[in-house]
C-alpha positions as CSV (number, residue, x, y, z in Angstrom):
1,M,0.0,0.0,0.0
2,D,3.1,2.3,0.0
3,Y,2.3,3.1,-3.7
4,I,-1.4,3.2,-3.6
5,L,-1.7,6.8,-4.7
6,S,0.5,6.2,-7.7
7,I,-1.5,3.1,-8.6
8,L,-4.7,5.2,-8.3
9,I,-3.3,7.8,-10.7
10,F,-1.8,5.7,-13.4
11,F,-3.9,2.5,-13.4
12,P,-6.7,4.0,-15.6
13,A,-4.1,5.3,-18.2
14,L,-2.2,2.0,-18.2
15,A,-5.5,0.2,-18.6
16,A,-6.5,2.5,-21.5
17,L,-3.2,1.6,-23.3
18,I,-3.9,-2.1,-22.8
19,G,-7.5,-1.4,-23.9
20,I,-6.4,-0.6,-27.4
21,L,-6.0,-4.4,-27.8
22,V,-9.5,-5.2,-26.5
23,K,-12.2,-6.0,-29.0
24,K,-15.0,-3.5,-29.6
25,D,-17.6,-6.0,-28.4
26,S,-15.9,-6.3,-25.0
27,I,-14.8,-2.7,-24.4
28,F,-17.9,-1.7,-22.4
29,I,-17.3,-4.5,-19.9
30,Y,-13.6,-3.8,-19.9
31,G,-14.2,-0.1,-19.1
32,L,-16.6,-1.0,-16.2
33,I,-14.0,-3.4,-14.8
34,V,-11.2,-0.8,-14.9
35,T,-13.3,2.0,-13.4
36,G,-14.8,-0.5,-10.9
37,L,-11.3,-1.5,-9.7
38,E,-10.3,2.1,-9.5
39,L,-13.3,2.8,-7.3
40,V,-12.4,-0.2,-5.1
41,L,-8.8,1.1,-4.8
42,S,-10.1,4.5,-3.6
43,L,-12.3,2.7,-1.0
44,I,-9.3,0.7,0.2
45,L,-7.4,4.0,0.5
46,Y,-10.3,5.4,2.6
47,S,-10.2,2.3,4.9
48,L,-6.4,2.9,5.5
49,F,-6.7,6.6,5.9
50,D,-6.4,8.0,9.4
51,V,-9.4,10.4,9.6
52,Y,-8.0,12.1,12.8
53,E,-4.6,13.0,11.2
54,A,-4.4,16.5,9.8
55,Q,-1.1,16.1,7.9
56,M,-0.6,14.6,4.5
57,Q,-0.6,10.8,4.3
58,F,0.8,8.2,1.9
59,I,3.3,10.7,0.7
60,E,5.5,9.6,-2.3
61,E,8.4,11.7,-3.6
62,Y,10.8,11.0,-6.5
63,A,13.1,13.7,-7.9
64,L,12.3,14.6,-11.5
65,I,14.6,17.7,-12.1
66,P,16.6,17.9,-8.9
67,S,18.6,21.0,-10.0
68,Y,15.3,23.0,-10.0
69,G,13.6,21.2,-7.1
70,I,10.9,19.7,-9.3
71,S,9.8,16.3,-8.0
72,Y,7.0,13.8,-8.4
73,L,5.4,14.6,-5.0
74,I,1.9,13.3,-4.2
75,G,-0.1,12.9,-1.0
76,I,-3.6,13.0,0.4
77,D,-5.4,14.6,3.3
78,G,-9.0,15.0,4.4
79,I,-9.5,17.8,1.9
80,S,-8.7,15.7,-1.1
81,L,-9.7,12.3,0.1
82,F,-13.4,12.4,-0.8
83,L,-12.8,14.4,-4.0
84,V,-10.7,11.4,-5.2
85,I,-13.4,8.9,-4.1
86,M,-16.0,11.0,-5.9
87,T,-13.9,11.1,-9.0
88,T,-13.6,7.3,-9.1
89,F,-17.2,6.8,-8.2
90,M,-18.6,9.2,-10.9
91,S,-16.3,7.7,-13.5
92,F,-17.7,4.3,-12.8
93,I,-21.3,5.4,-12.6
94,S,-21.1,7.5,-15.8
95,L,-19.8,4.5,-17.7
96,L,-22.4,2.2,-16.3
97,A,-25.2,4.5,-17.6
98,L,-23.4,5.1,-21.0
99,N,-25.6,4.8,-24.0
100,E,-23.3,6.1,-26.7
101,K,-23.0,4.1,-29.9
102,K,-20.6,6.2,-32.0
103,D,-16.9,5.1,-31.6
104,L,-17.6,3.5,-28.2
105,K,-14.1,2.1,-27.8
106,Q,-12.4,5.4,-28.3
107,L,-14.8,7.1,-26.0
108,I,-14.2,4.7,-23.1
109,L,-10.4,4.9,-23.5
110,T,-10.6,8.7,-23.5
111,V,-12.6,8.6,-20.3
112,L,-9.9,6.4,-18.7
113,F,-7.2,8.9,-19.6
114,L,-9.4,11.7,-18.2
115,E,-9.8,9.8,-14.9
116,M,-6.0,9.7,-14.6
117,T,-5.7,13.4,-14.9
118,M,-8.5,14.2,-12.5
119,V,-7.2,12.0,-9.8
120,G,-3.7,13.4,-10.4
121,V,-4.8,17.0,-9.8
122,F,-6.3,16.1,-6.4
123,L,-3.1,14.2,-5.3
124,A,-0.3,16.3,-6.6
125,L,1.7,18.3,-4.0
126,D,4.4,19.6,-6.5
127,A,3.2,22.7,-8.3
128,I,4.6,21.7,-11.7
129,V,3.2,18.2,-11.4
130,F,-0.1,19.7,-10.4
131,Y,0.0,22.0,-13.5
132,L,0.8,19.1,-15.8
133,F,-2.2,17.1,-14.6
134,W,-4.3,20.3,-14.7
135,E,-3.5,21.0,-18.3
136,L,-3.6,17.4,-19.4
137,S,-7.2,17.1,-18.3
138,L,-8.1,19.6,-21.1
139,V,-7.1,17.1,-23.8
140,P,-9.5,14.2,-23.2
141,M,-12.3,16.6,-22.4
142,L,-11.8,18.4,-25.7
143,F,-11.9,15.1,-27.5
144,I,-15.1,14.1,-25.7
145,I,-16.8,17.3,-26.6
146,G,-15.3,17.7,-30.1
147,V,-15.9,14.1,-31.3
148,W,-19.1,13.1,-29.5
149,G,-20.7,16.5,-29.0
150,G,-23.6,18.3,-30.7
151,K,-23.7,20.5,-33.8
152,Q,-21.8,23.4,-32.3
153,R,-19.2,21.2,-30.6
154,I,-16.2,22.9,-32.4
155,Y,-17.2,26.4,-31.2
156,A,-17.8,25.0,-27.7
157,C,-14.3,23.3,-27.7
158,I,-12.5,26.4,-28.9
159,K,-14.2,28.6,-26.2
160,F,-13.5,26.0,-23.5
161,F,-9.9,25.7,-24.5
162,L,-9.1,29.4,-24.9
163,Y,-10.7,30.4,-21.6
164,T,-9.1,27.6,-19.5
165,F,-5.7,27.6,-21.3
166,L,-5.1,31.4,-21.1
167,G,-6.0,31.4,-17.4
168,S,-3.7,28.5,-16.7
169,M,-0.8,30.2,-18.5
170,I,-1.0,33.2,-16.1
171,M,-1.1,30.7,-13.2
172,L,2.0,29.0,-14.5
173,V,3.9,32.2,-14.5
174,A,3.0,32.7,-10.9
175,M,4.1,29.2,-10.0
176,L,7.5,29.7,-11.6
177,Y,7.9,33.0,-9.8
178,L,7.0,31.4,-6.5
179,G,9.7,28.7,-7.2
180,Y,12.2,31.5,-7.7
181,I,11.1,33.4,-4.6
182,Y,11.7,30.2,-2.5
183,Y,15.1,29.9,-4.1
184,A,15.9,33.6,-3.3
185,T,14.7,33.1,0.3
186,T,16.4,29.7,1.1
187,G,19.0,29.2,-1.6
188,I,17.2,26.0,-2.6
189,W,14.9,25.5,-5.5
190,S,11.5,23.8,-4.6
191,F,8.1,23.6,-6.1
192,S,6.7,21.6,-3.2
193,L,3.5,22.9,-1.6
194,L,4.7,21.6,1.7
195,D,7.8,23.9,1.4
196,W,5.9,26.8,0.0
197,N,3.5,26.8,2.9
198,L,6.4,27.9,5.1
199,L,7.1,31.0,3.0
200,L,6.2,34.4,4.4
201,L,5.5,36.7,1.4
202,P,5.1,40.5,1.5
203,F,1.6,41.7,1.3
204,D,2.0,43.4,-2.1
205,M,3.5,40.2,-3.6
206,Q,0.6,38.2,-2.1
207,L,-1.9,40.4,-3.9
208,W,-0.3,40.0,-7.3
209,L,0.2,36.3,-6.9
210,F,-3.3,35.8,-5.7
211,V,-4.7,37.5,-8.8
212,A,-2.5,35.3,-11.0
213,F,-3.7,32.1,-9.4
214,F,-7.2,33.5,-9.5
215,A,-7.0,33.7,-13.3
216,G,-6.5,29.9,-13.5
217,F,-8.9,28.8,-10.8
218,A,-11.8,31.3,-11.5
219,V,-12.1,30.2,-15.1
220,K,-12.3,26.5,-14.1
221,V,-14.9,27.0,-11.4
222,P,-16.3,29.0,-13.4
223,M,-16.8,32.3,-11.5
224,F,-18.7,35.3,-12.8
225,P,-17.8,36.8,-15.3
226,F,-15.7,33.9,-16.7
227,H,-18.6,31.5,-16.8
228,T,-19.8,31.9,-20.4
229,W,-17.9,28.9,-21.7
230,L,-19.7,26.5,-19.4
231,P,-23.3,26.6,-20.9
232,Y,-21.8,25.9,-24.4
233,A,-19.6,23.1,-23.2
234,H,-22.5,21.5,-21.3
235,G,-24.9,22.1,-24.1
236,Q,-22.7,20.4,-26.8
237,A,-21.0,17.7,-24.7
238,P,-22.4,14.1,-24.7
239,T,-24.0,13.0,-21.5
240,I,-20.8,11.4,-20.0
241,G,-18.9,14.6,-20.8
242,S,-21.5,16.8,-19.0
243,V,-21.5,14.4,-16.0
244,L,-17.7,14.4,-15.5
245,L,-17.4,18.1,-16.3
246,A,-20.0,19.1,-13.7
247,A,-19.1,16.4,-11.1
248,V,-15.3,16.7,-11.1
249,L,-13.6,19.2,-13.5
250,L,-15.4,22.3,-12.0
251,K,-14.3,21.2,-8.5
252,M,-10.6,21.4,-9.6
253,G,-11.0,25.2,-9.5
254,T,-12.5,25.5,-6.0
255,Y,-10.0,22.8,-4.8
256,G,-7.2,25.0,-6.2
257,F,-8.3,28.0,-4.2
258,I,-8.3,25.9,-1.0
259,R,-5.0,24.1,-1.7
260,F,-3.0,27.0,-3.1
261,S,-4.5,30.5,-2.6
262,L,-5.6,30.3,1.1
263,P,-2.4,28.9,2.7
264,L,0.1,30.6,0.4
265,F,-1.6,34.0,0.4
266,P,-3.5,34.4,3.7
267,D,-3.3,38.2,3.9
268,A,-4.4,38.5,0.2
269,S,-7.2,36.1,0.9
270,V,-8.5,38.3,3.7
271,Y,-8.1,41.4,1.5
272,F,-10.0,39.9,-1.4
273,M,-12.7,38.2,0.9
274,I,-15.5,40.7,0.1
275,P,-14.7,41.2,-3.6
276,M,-14.7,37.4,-4.0
277,A,-18.0,37.2,-2.0
278,I,-19.6,39.8,-4.3
279,L,-18.6,37.9,-7.4
280,A,-20.0,34.8,-5.9
281,L,-23.2,36.6,-4.9
282,I,-23.6,37.9,-8.5
283,A,-23.1,34.4,-9.8
284,I,-25.6,32.9,-7.4
285,I,-28.4,35.4,-8.2
286,Y,-27.7,36.2,-11.9
287,T,-27.2,32.7,-13.2
288,A,-30.2,31.5,-11.2
289,M,-32.3,34.0,-13.1
290,L,-30.7,32.8,-16.4
291,A,-31.6,29.2,-15.4
292,Y,-35.2,30.2,-15.0
293,A,-35.3,31.7,-18.5
294,Q,-33.9,28.6,-20.3
295,E,-36.1,26.4,-22.5
296,D,-33.5,23.6,-22.7
297,M,-33.4,21.4,-19.6
298,K,-29.7,20.8,-19.9
299,Q,-29.1,24.6,-19.9
300,V,-31.2,24.9,-16.8
301,I,-28.9,22.5,-15.0
302,A,-25.8,24.1,-16.5
303,Y,-26.7,27.6,-15.2
304,S,-27.8,26.0,-11.9
305,S,-24.2,24.6,-11.6
306,V,-22.7,28.1,-11.9
307,S,-25.1,29.3,-9.2
308,H,-24.2,26.5,-6.8
309,M,-20.5,27.0,-7.5
310,G,-21.0,30.5,-6.3
311,V,-22.1,29.2,-2.9
312,I,-18.9,27.0,-2.8
313,I,-16.7,30.1,-3.4
314,L,-18.6,32.0,-0.7
315,G,-18.0,29.2,1.9
316,T,-14.3,29.0,0.8
317,F,-13.7,32.7,1.4
318,A,-15.4,32.7,4.8
319,L,-11.9,31.7,5.9
320,N,-13.2,29.7,8.9
321,V,-13.7,26.0,9.5
322,E,-17.5,26.0,9.0
323,G,-17.3,27.8,5.7
324,I,-14.3,25.9,4.2
325,G,-15.5,22.6,5.5
326,G,-19.0,23.3,4.1
327,S,-17.6,24.3,0.7
328,I,-15.7,21.0,0.5
329,F,-18.8,19.1,1.4
330,L,-20.8,21.1,-1.1
331,M,-18.3,20.2,-3.8
332,I,-19.0,16.5,-3.2
333,S,-22.7,17.2,-2.9
334,H,-22.8,19.2,-6.1
335,G,-20.7,16.6,-7.9
336,L,-23.1,13.8,-7.1
337,V,-26.3,15.7,-7.6
338,S,-25.4,17.7,-10.7
339,G,-23.9,14.6,-12.2
340,A,-27.1,12.7,-11.6
341,L,-29.2,15.4,-13.1
342,F,-27.2,15.5,-16.3
343,M,-27.4,11.7,-16.4
344,L,-31.2,11.9,-16.1
345,V,-31.5,14.5,-18.8
346,G,-29.2,12.3,-21.0
347,M,-31.5,9.3,-20.5
348,L,-34.5,11.4,-21.5
349,Y,-32.6,12.7,-24.6
350,D,-31.7,9.1,-25.6
351,R,-35.4,8.3,-25.7
352,R,-36.7,11.5,-27.4
353,H,-33.6,13.1,-29.0
354,T,-34.7,16.5,-27.7
355,K,-33.9,18.5,-24.5
356,M,-36.5,21.1,-25.0
357,I,-38.9,21.4,-22.0
358,S,-41.8,22.3,-24.2
359,E,-41.6,18.9,-25.9
360,F,-42.6,17.1,-22.6
361,G,-45.5,17.0,-20.2
362,G,-47.2,14.4,-18.1
363,L,-44.2,12.0,-18.1
364,A,-44.9,10.9,-14.5
365,S,-47.7,8.7,-15.8
366,V,-45.5,6.8,-18.3
367,M,-42.1,7.0,-16.4
368,P,-43.0,6.9,-12.7
369,K,-39.7,5.5,-11.5
370,F,-37.8,8.0,-13.5
371,A,-40.0,10.8,-12.2
372,V,-39.3,9.8,-8.5
373,I,-35.6,9.7,-8.9
374,F,-35.6,13.0,-10.8
375,A,-37.6,14.5,-8.0
376,L,-35.2,13.3,-5.3
377,M,-32.2,14.8,-7.2
378,L,-34.1,18.0,-7.7
379,M,-34.8,18.3,-4.0
380,A,-31.2,17.6,-3.2
381,S,-30.2,20.3,-5.7
382,V,-32.3,23.0,-4.0
383,G,-31.0,22.0,-0.5
384,L,-34.0,20.1,1.0
385,P,-33.1,19.1,4.6
386,L,-32.1,15.5,5.1
387,T,-30.6,15.4,1.6
388,I,-26.9,15.9,0.8
389,G,-27.5,19.3,-0.7
390,F,-28.7,20.9,2.5
391,V,-25.6,20.2,4.6
392,G,-23.0,21.9,2.4
393,E,-25.1,24.9,1.6
394,F,-26.1,25.5,5.3
395,L,-22.4,25.2,6.5
396,S,-21.1,27.5,3.7
397,L,-23.7,30.1,4.4
398,L,-23.2,29.8,8.1
399,G,-19.5,30.2,7.7
400,F,-19.9,33.5,5.8
401,F,-22.7,34.7,8.1
402,K,-19.9,35.2,10.7
403,V,-18.2,37.5,8.2
404,S,-21.2,39.4,6.7
405,P,-24.8,38.5,7.7
406,I,-26.1,40.7,4.8
407,I,-24.1,38.9,2.1
408,A,-24.9,35.5,3.6
409,S,-28.6,36.3,3.8
410,L,-28.6,37.5,0.1
411,A,-26.7,34.3,-0.9
412,G,-29.5,32.3,0.8
413,L,-31.7,33.3,-2.1
414,T,-30.0,30.5,-4.0
415,I,-32.3,28.1,-2.1
416,I,-35.4,30.1,-3.0
417,L,-34.4,30.8,-6.6
418,G,-33.2,27.2,-7.1
419,A,-36.6,25.9,-5.9
420,V,-38.4,28.2,-8.3
421,Y,-36.6,27.3,-11.6
422,M,-36.2,23.6,-10.7
423,L,-39.8,23.1,-9.7
424,V,-41.1,25.0,-12.7
425,M,-39.0,22.7,-15.0
426,Y,-40.2,19.6,-13.1
427,K,-43.8,20.6,-13.3
428,S,-43.6,21.3,-17.1
429,I,-41.9,17.9,-17.8
430,F,-43.7,15.5,-15.5
431,F,-47.1,16.9,-14.7
432,G,-50.0,18.2,-16.7
433,K,-51.5,16.5,-19.7
434,L,-49.6,13.9,-21.8
435,D,-50.5,15.7,-25.0
436,N,-47.5,14.8,-27.1
437,K,-48.1,11.4,-28.7
438,K,-44.3,10.8,-29.0
439,N,-44.1,10.6,-25.2
440,E,-46.9,8.0,-24.8
441,K,-44.7,5.0,-25.3
442,L,-41.5,6.1,-23.5
443,I,-39.8,3.3,-21.6
444,D,-39.1,3.8,-17.9
445,I,-35.5,3.3,-16.6
446,N,-33.8,0.1,-17.6
447,K,-31.6,-2.2,-15.7
448,N,-28.3,-0.4,-16.3
449,E,-29.9,2.9,-15.5
450,V,-31.2,1.6,-12.2
451,L,-27.8,0.2,-11.3
452,A,-26.3,3.7,-12.0
453,L,-29.0,5.8,-10.3
454,V,-29.8,3.8,-7.1
455,P,-26.3,4.2,-5.6
456,L,-26.6,7.9,-6.2
457,C,-30.0,8.1,-4.5
458,I,-28.7,6.2,-1.5
459,L,-25.7,8.5,-1.1
460,V,-27.9,11.6,-1.5
461,V,-30.0,10.5,1.5
462,L,-27.3,8.7,3.6
463,L,-24.9,11.7,3.5
464,G,-27.7,14.1,4.1
465,I,-28.6,12.2,7.4
466,F,-25.0,11.3,8.4
467,P,-22.7,14.0,7.0
468,K,-20.0,13.3,9.7
469,I,-18.8,10.5,7.4
470,I,-17.3,13.2,5.3
471,L,-17.1,16.1,7.7
472,T,-14.8,14.4,10.3
473,P,-11.8,14.0,8.0
474,V,-12.5,17.2,6.1
475,N,-12.7,19.4,9.2
476,T,-9.5,17.8,10.7
477,S,-7.5,19.0,7.7
478,V,-9.4,22.3,7.4
479,N,-8.5,23.1,11.0
480,E,-4.8,22.6,10.1
481,L,-5.3,24.8,7.0
482,V,-6.8,27.6,9.1
483,N,-4.0,27.2,11.7
484,I,-1.4,27.7,9.0
485,M,-3.2,30.8,7.8
486,E,-3.4,32.2,11.3
487,I,0.3,31.4,12.2
488,K,1.5,33.0,9.0
489,A,-0.6,36.1,9.5
490,V,0.7,36.5,13.1
491,K,4.4,36.1,11.9
492,Q,3.8,38.5,9.0
493,S,2.3,41.0,11.4
494,S,5.3,40.7,13.8
495,K,7.6,41.1,10.8
496,D,5.8,44.2,9.6
497,T,5.8,45.7,13.1
498,L,9.5,45.2,13.4
499,R,10.0,46.8,10.0
500,I,8.0,49.9,11.1
501,I,9.9,50.2,14.3
502,N,13.2,50.0,12.4
503,V,12.0,52.7,10.0
504,I,10.9,55.0,12.9
505,G,14.3,54.4,14.6
506,G,16.1,55.3,11.4
507,K,17.7,51.8,11.0
């Protein structure tokens, strides 16, 4: 088990290379076996993980470019543990529900490569290795959208690539500069986050570096006003692309803020707390209104995702244990629920080849099981108590309530607005008269769809009732993160005080 993290990262990619030799008739079963084994490995990791240990566990380090301090450094803590498990779980579930016929073998192998990059992002502790996985994740997702997407897939791919790549390049410059700063401070090159966390950076430098990292992370989230690529990407992506994009790839941005921006730039994080909250608040309200105006059910869920990601940002920049812990829980909640909703829309599209809300009505009478599962996911999305969606939103808003009751109260509108546009969509699709003859013979969920959706339903309820399963290890590591921020702030304050005294004394 000393190398379990490396196995988790590279097993899907190795299996994808071997999968080239697998016959097309067997590739679906092969993909399920590979993603299933990856899920089992992540659960074994959870069983071995010490939930009361705040420091990084299962650390592996191998020098890559020793002269510049670049190494293959990976590890895991409570912040990244469940994000890894969610990645492996959603990869398996999305394949289980897959109903794609075009170039199935290439699609499954592409998904396996994508799984490698997503897991790598959450485990990397060297900035350069993190950046490599971060950028590599673009490649398979571009293929998934560009090859298996809709009519405007090329435009969606170009917009997705340009937004994310340009933001990431700015972030890379900041990473290289931080490596140089560490060298100038200590005489040793290092790109290790564990080393960087010990740096005390001047306030002005923190501000510029925070903005540079913001460029990479904000686009990926996506935050307002960098969100415009997401509706196109979701609208044109095949179902499995939308599921993995919403469930995992968006969380890479919010994870980056927590892993990099908060501990490295604590003073800048405090300085930008209110501006970040205002951007999050605009996203929460503005995109919720856009979601209400949509006629395409997939676009409703896409704009809903931007709104909910705004709540995650709000919790993150509460800069306290409740807010940050709640935002991490909400990442997992949103990953499961939004992934399930995109999956459900995809199942409906497979039957009718349309996503327009106006084409449906009265489906509850012909697809009762489907209607019940859709309702459960919808309730979790709007934050109904005793579902997984409530816990993360409540803690995120509670955390920021300690900072600004007014902003937190306004952000609470996400629950009201979410209920409005989701319930209006549900009413239009499932209730009323079944007046479209094309809907009269629709088949309810099949065996594979049941196998994919039932585990999601169980988790939505179970984690809504027993959130401590996730919150205990998460809060242990979040406490450590907050302590690092406080210690660095105190040391920086003492240093600044000494500098002021020296200036007054003429030294």
